GUTIGU-583747 format. One record per residue (C-alpha): residue number from 1; residue in one letter; x, y, z. Coordinates in steps of 0.1 Angstrom, whole numbers, plus 5000, padded with zeros to 4 digits. Layout:
{site NUM a {X Y Z}} ...
//
This chain:
{site 1 x {5001 4999 5001}} {site 2 x {5009 5035 4996}} {site 3 x {5020 5047 5026}} {site 4 x {5032 5083 5022}} {site 5 x {5032 5109 4992}} {site 6 x {5049 5141 4985}} {site 7 x {5052 5167 4959}} {site 8 x {5065 5198 4946}} {site 9 x {5074 5223 4922}} {site 10 x {5044 5206 4901}} {site 11 x {5019 5229 4885}} {site 12 x {5005 5250 4914}} {site 13 x {5025 5232 4944}} {site 14 x {5052 5256 4946}} {site 15 x {5057 5239 4979}} {site 16 x {5057 5206 4994}} {site 17 x {5025 5190 4995}} {site 18 x {5022 5157 5016}} {site 19 x {4995 5132 5023}} {site 20 x {5002 5108 5049}} {site 21 x {4983 5076 5050}} {site 22 x {5003 5064 5085}} {site 23 x {4988 5090 5104}} {site 24 x {4959 5073 5116}} {site 25 x {4944 5084 5149}} {site 26 x {4930 5063 5176}} {site 27 x {4890 5064 5165}} {site 28 x {4869 5031 5173}} {site 29 x {4846 5037 5144}} {site 30 x {4843 5032 5109}} {site 31 x {4876 5008 5111}} {site 32 x {4870 5004 5072}} {site 33 x {4885 5031 5063}} {site 34 x {4917 5016 5075}} {site 35 x {4939 4986 5064}} {site 36 x {4974 4973 5079}} {site 37 x {4975 5006 5096}} {site 38 x {4971 5030 5070}} {site 39 x {4943 5050 5057}} {site 40 x {4926 5031 5028}} {site 41 x {4894 5052 5020}} {site 42 x {4894 5093 5020}} {site 43 x {4879 5121 5009}} {site 44 x {4900 5156 4998}} {site 45 x {4881 5191 5000}} {site 46 x {4889 5223 4992}} {site 47 x {4881 5255 4971}} {site 48 x {4880 5255 4937}} {site 49 x {4916 5259 4919}} {site 50 x {4934 5251 4953}} {site 51 x {4949 5219 4931}} {site 52 x {4929 5191 4940}} {site 53 x {4928 5175 4904}} {site 54 x {4962 5185 4903}} {site 55 x {4968 5166 4935}} {site 56 x {4956 5133 4919}} {site 57 x {4980 5141 4887}} {site 58 x {5009 5144 4909}} {site 59 x {5000 5113 4924}} {site 60 x {4996 5095 4892}} {site 61 x {5027 5108 4876}} {site 62 x {5046 5077 4885}} {site 63 x {5024 5055 4863}} {site 64 x {5041 5077 4834}} {site 65 x {5077 5057 4833}} {site 66 x {5070 5028 4853}} {site 67 x {5043 5013 4834}} {site 68 x {5034 5016 4797}} {site 69 x {4997 5020 4813}} {site 70 x {4978 5048 4796}} {site 71 x {4992 5078 4813}} {site 72 x {4989 5109 4787}} {site 73 x {4952 5119 4784}} {site 74 x {4963 5157 4779}} {site 75 x {4958 5166 4816}} {site 76 x {5000 5172 4817}} {site 77 x {5003 5204 4801}} {site 78 x {5020 5230 4825}} {site 79 x {5041 5204 4843}} {site 80 x {5061 5228 4863}} {site 81 x {5051 5255 4890}} {site 82 x {5056 5288 4872}} {site 83 x {5071 5304 4904}} {site 84 x {5095 5276 4919}} {site 85 x {5131 5285 4916}} {site 86 x {5138 5251 4906}} {site 87 x {5134 5237 4873}} {site 88 x {5123 5204 4876}} {site 89 x {5091 5190 4898}} {site 90 x {5099 5165 4926}} {site 91 x {5077 5137 4938}} {site 92 x {5084 5111 4966}} {site 93 x {5067 5079 4977}} {site 94 x {5066 5058 5003}} {site 95 x {5050 5021 5000}} {site 96 x {5047 4995 5026}} {site 97 x {5047 4956 5018}} {site 98 x {5044 4935 5049}} {site 99 x {5068 4941 5071}} {site 100 x {5090 4962 5038}} {site 101 x {5092 4998 5031}} {site 102 x {5103 5010 5000}} {site 103 x {5108 5048 4992}} {site 104 x {5109 5060 4959}} {site 105 x {5123 5097 4950}} {site 106 x {5127 5116 4915}} {site 107 x {5125 5147 4895}} {site 108 x {5114 5159 4860}} {site 109 x {5117 5189 4840}} {site 110 x {5098 5209 4821}} {site 111 x {5098 5184 4790}} {site 112 x {5086 5155 4818}} {site 113 x {5121 5137 4816}} {site 114 x {5137 5118 4845}} {site 115 x {5167 5139 4855}} {site 116 x {5170 5124 4889}} {site 117 x {5160 5092 4909}} {site 118 x {5165 5073 4942}} {site 119 x {5159 5042 4955}} {site 120 x {5158 5034 4992}} {site 121 x {5147 4998 5008}} {site 122 x {5138 4993 5044}} {site 123 x {5164 5019 5049}} {site 124 x {5195 5012 5026}} {site 125 x {5201 5031 4996}} {site 126 x {5196 5009 4966}} {site 127 x {5208 5037 4942}} {site 128 x {5205 5074 4936}} {site 129 x {5217 5086 4899}} {site 130 x {5213 5120 4883}} {site 131 x {5208 5119 4848}} {site 132 x {5219 5152 4840}} {site 133 x {5254 5150 4856}} {site 134 x {5254 5113 4848}} {site 135 x {5269 5105 4882}} {site 136 x {5253 5089 4913}} {site 137 x {5256 5057 4938}} {site 138 x {5246 5022 4924}} {site 139 x {5262 5002 4950}} {site 140 x {5230 4986 4967}} {site 141 x {5213 4977 4934}} {site 142 x {5245 4963 4918}} {site 143 x {5246 4940 4943}} {site 144 x {5206 4931 4940}} {site 145 x {5212 4924 4901}} {site 146 x {5249 4919 4894}} {site 147 x {5250 4903 4863}} {site 148 x {5231 4934 4842}} {site 149 x {5249 4959 4822}} {site 150 x {5254 4992 4841}} {site 151 x {5257 5015 4810}} {site 152 x {5231 5038 4818}} {site 153 x {5230 5057 4785}} {site 154 x {5202 5044 4766}} {site 155 x {5189 5040 4799}} {site 156 x {5158 5062 4811}} {site 157 x {5150 5052 4840}} {site 158 x {5170 5027 4862}} {site 159 x {5144 5013 4885}} {site 160 x {5119 4999 4854}} {site 161 x {5155 4982 4834}} {site 162 x {5164 4966 4873}} {site 163 x {5129 4954 4877}} {site 164 x {5123 4943 4838}} {site 165 x {5162 4926 4833}} {site 166 x {5164 4908 4869}} {site 167 x {5146 4873 4882}} {site 168 x {5135 4889 4916}} {site 169 x {5107 4863 4934}} {site 170 x {5068 4875 4930}} {site 171 x {5070 4885 4966}} {site 172 x {5104 4907 4960}} {site 173 x {5092 4943 4976}} {site 174 x {5101 4957 4941}} {site 175 x {5080 4931 4925}} {site 176 x {5051 4944 4947}} {site 177 x {5061 4981 4942}} {site 178 x {5059 4978 4903}} {site 179 x {5027 4955 4903}} {site 180 x {5010 4985 4928}} {site 181 x {5020 5012 4904}} {site 182 x {5008 4989 4872}} {site 183 x {4973 4989 4894}} {site 184 x {4967 5025 4899}} {site 185 x {4939 5038 4882}} {site 186 x {4927 5076 4882}} {site 187 x {4898 5087 4861}} {site 188 x {4870 5114 4862}} {site 189 x {4835 5107 4857}} {site 190 x {4829 5136 4832}} {site 191 x {4810 5131 4800}} {site 192 x {4844 5113 4782}} {site 193 x {4863 5083 4798}} {site 194 x {4898 5098 4808}} {site 195 x {4918 5077 4827}} {site 196 x {4955 5076 4839}} {site 197 x {4967 5039 4844}} {site 198 x {4953 5005 4848}} {site 199 x {4949 4996 4811}} {site 200 x {4968 5004 4780}} {site 201 x {4932 5009 4761}} {site 202 x {4899 5005 4777}} {site 203 x {4888 4992 4741}} {site 204 x {4863 4973 4762}} {site 205 x {4846 5006 4773}} {site 206 x {4815 5005 4754}} {site 207 x {4814 4965 4750}} {site 208 x {4814 4954 4784}} {site 209 x {4781 4958 4792}} {site 210 x {4765 4937 4758}} {site 211 x {4771 4903 4785}} {site 212 x {4734 4894 4795}} {site 213 x {4745 4895 4836}} {site 214 x {4765 4929 4835}} {site 215 x {4740 4946 4813}} {site 216 x {4713 4935 4840}} {site 217 x {4735 4943 4872}} {site 218 x {4738 4978 4855}} {site 219 x {4702 4983 4849}} {site 220 x {4695 4978 4887}} {site 221 x {4723 4999 4899}} {site 222 x {4705 5027 4876}} {site 223 x {4675 5018 4892}} {site 224 x {4690 5024 4925}} {site 225 x {4701 5054 4916}} {site 226 x {4668 5068 4906}} {site 227 x {4670 5059 4864}} {site 228 x {4637 5041 4860}} {site 229 x {4642 5031 4825}} {site 230 x {4652 4994 4817}} {site 231 x {4681 4986 4794}} {site 232 x {4682 4966 4765}} {site 233 x {4714 4958 4736}} {site 234 x {4701 4959 4699}} {site 235 x {4720 4951 4667}} {site 236 x {4721 4980 4642}} {site 237 x {4718 4966 4606}} {site 238 x {4755 4966 4604}} {site 239 x {4757 4943 4630}} {site 240 x {4767 4965 4655}} {site 241 x {4756 4960 4691}} {site 242 x {4747 4993 4711}} {site 243 x {4732 4998 4743}} {site 244 x {4694 5016 4744}} {site 245 x {4669 5026 4768}} {site 246 x {4642 5001 4767}} {site 247 x {4611 5023 4758}} {site 248 x {4593 5028 4730}} {site 249 x {4608 5034 4704}} {site 250 x {4639 5025 4722}} {site 251 x {4667 5054 4725}} {site 252 x {4704 5053 4718}} {site 253 x {4718 5052 4755}} {site 254 x {4744 5071 4751}} {site 255 x {4728 5101 4726}} {site 256 x {4702 5103 4750}} {site 257 x {4712 5101 4788}} {site 258 x {4721 5125 4811}} {site 259 x {4755 5137 4823}} {site 260 x {4747 5120 4854}} {site 261 x {4735 5091 4840}} {site 262 x {4767 5088 4818}} {site 263 x {4789 5096 4847}} {site 264 x {4772 5065 4866}} {site 265 x {4779 5043 4832}} {site 266 x {4817 5052 4837}} {site 267 x {4819 5045 4871}} {site 268 x {4803 5010 4867}} {site 269 x {4827 5005 4840}} {site 270 x {4858 5008 4861}} {site 271 x {4842 4991 4891}} {site 272 x {4837 4959 4873}} {site 273 x {4869 4958 4851}} {site 274 x {4891 4970 4876}} {site 275 x {4883 4950 4910}} {site 276 x {4923 4945 4918}} {site 277 x {4931 4983 4914}} {site 278 x {4961 4987 4939}} {site 279 x {4949 5027 4948}} {site 280 x {4914 5043 4930}} {site 281 x {4917 5082 4923}} {site 282 x {4882 5096 4914}} {site 283 x {4886 5134 4904}} {site 284 x {4848 5153 4916}} {site 285 x {4836 5113 4918}} {site 286 x {4798 5132 4925}} {site 287 x {4798 5163 4903}} {site 288 x {4764 5153 4889}} {site 289 x {4750 5131 4918}} {site 290 x {4723 5136 4942}} {site 291 x {4739 5137 4979}} {site 292 x {4724 5106 4987}} {site 293 x {4736 5088 4956}} {site 294 x {4767 5105 4964}} {site 295 x {4768 5084 5000}} {site 296 x {4760 5050 4981}} {site 297 x {4784 5052 4962}} {site 298 x {4811 5057 4988}} {site 299 x {4795 5031 5010}} {site 300 x {4801 5010 4980}} {site 301 x {4836 5018 4977}} {site 302 x {4840 5013 5011}} {site 303 x {4836 4974 5005}} {site 304 x {4871 4975 4983}} {site 305 x {4890 4955 5006}} {site 306 x {4921 4955 4987}} {site 307 x {4922 4993 4973}} {site 308 x {4930 5024 4986}} {site 309 x {4905 5049 4972}} {site 310 x {4909 5086 4971}} {site 311 x {4878 5107 4962}} {site 312 x {4874 5143 4956}} {site 313 x {4848 5168 4962}} {site 314 x {4828 5196 4974}} {site 315 x {4796 5180 4987}} {site 316 x {4796 5187 5024}} {site 317 x {4768 5164 5030}} {site 318 x {4797 5135 5031}} {site 319 x {4812 5153 5057}} {site 320 x {4798 5128 5089}} {site 321 x {4812 5102 5111}} {site 322 x {4783 5077 5098}} {site 323 x {4802 5076 5068}} {site 324 x {4841 5080 5073}} {site 325 x {4858 5094 5102}} {site 326 x {4880 5123 5108}} {site 327 x {4914 5112 5098}} {site 328 x {4899 5106 5064}} {site 329 x {4889 5137 5058}} {site 330 x {4912 5160 5040}} {site 331 x {4915 5196 5034}} {site 332 x {4934 5211 5006}} {site 333 x {4943 5243 5005}} {site 334 x {4975 5263 4984}} {site 335 x {5005 5252 5009}} {site 336 x {4992 5219 5030}} {site 337 x {4969 5187 5027}} {site 338 x {4953 5182 5063}} {site 339 x {4930 5161 5080}} {site 340 x {4904 5174 5098}} {site 341 x {4915 5150 5129}} {site 342 x {4948 5176 5126}} {site 343 x {4932 5209 5115}} {site 344 x {4916 5218 5148}} {site 345 x {4926 5216 5184}} {site 346 x {4895 5201 5196}} {site 347 x {4891 5164 5203}} {site 348 x {4869 5152 5176}} {site 349 x {4843 5127 5186}} {site 350 x {4820 5103 5169}} {site 351 x {4793 5122 5181}} {site 352 x {4805 5155 5163}} {site 353 x {4788 5169 5131}} {site 354 x {4818 5174 5110}} {site 355 x {4800 5192 5085}} {site 356 x {4785 5222 5106}} {site 357 x {4821 5221 5119}} {site 358 x {4835 5224 5083}} {site 359 x {4809 5250 5075}} {site 360 x {4817 5272 5105}} {site 361 x {4855 5275 5098}} {site 362 x {4865 5252 5124}} {site 363 x {4892 5239 5105}} {site 364 x {4906 5267 5086}} {site 365 x {4936 5276 5112}} 
//
């Protein structure tokens, strides 16, 4: 699991922004939001333009150079922070796998090229390398992979090179880390299937629903969400299958469905096809949802036992101890990301109305 993430110099983050998943408080309720001593379910709040979307993009930057999964959905323009004194963005990830901890740090320039990379396993430095100066220390990683060719002229990422060319046990921490990054998924439920990670392509986006069992499940999901129409799959004259509302006459789903209903389709697609996602980040997940529907979606996501879930939202109806807990709600400002538990000197208890406290400015300090 991801234990901590830091970013600096990326887009609107001129200073270090940190999300510490290990900062778990001693609450005795909603324990389903905690797994292996780490926060596994969280919602991020913040005013418009503070960088909630950019924080998700920063978190998923690692996908672009460690995997072959989809990583460039036209969202990474203007990569560096314009106010930064440095000509690079810095990213730092700390992963926890059982008793092992991996710290992975790197920098990228304005063209998103890797210019520095370092890896620490259980407190021991495996390598640190400056791609611009072509200098660094690699003794630790050399001992792990002594037969590799260590001429880095044509290597754009040492970690990826080592893992791809070294026989390591499947449960080795480096293997687990790469597997985790390969299964990271970011998506946005706004009119189009824009996503980062998990798959190289989502060519089954329109087709997966044609399975009868899946169709009926989605239909029931829509009914529960307040969409009363039934669904049917029809074959057009050219032999192409298409999803329709089962009305008289049938209406093509993707041409007449509301933005909210299409957003539900996108959510359902990923919910069904990415069940083994390591971390799931849904940006503005409830932009088109009624507050009751948003609550039901959160309840559904909290049942994903092996997936860390991060959501961004403006919906204060979700700020309640009935859904999560104060150490799982975060407020992003221009210079920090703070859990509600750390944003006040008040001792927050299960009976507190978090939404009311938030609206009154309790967590603005």
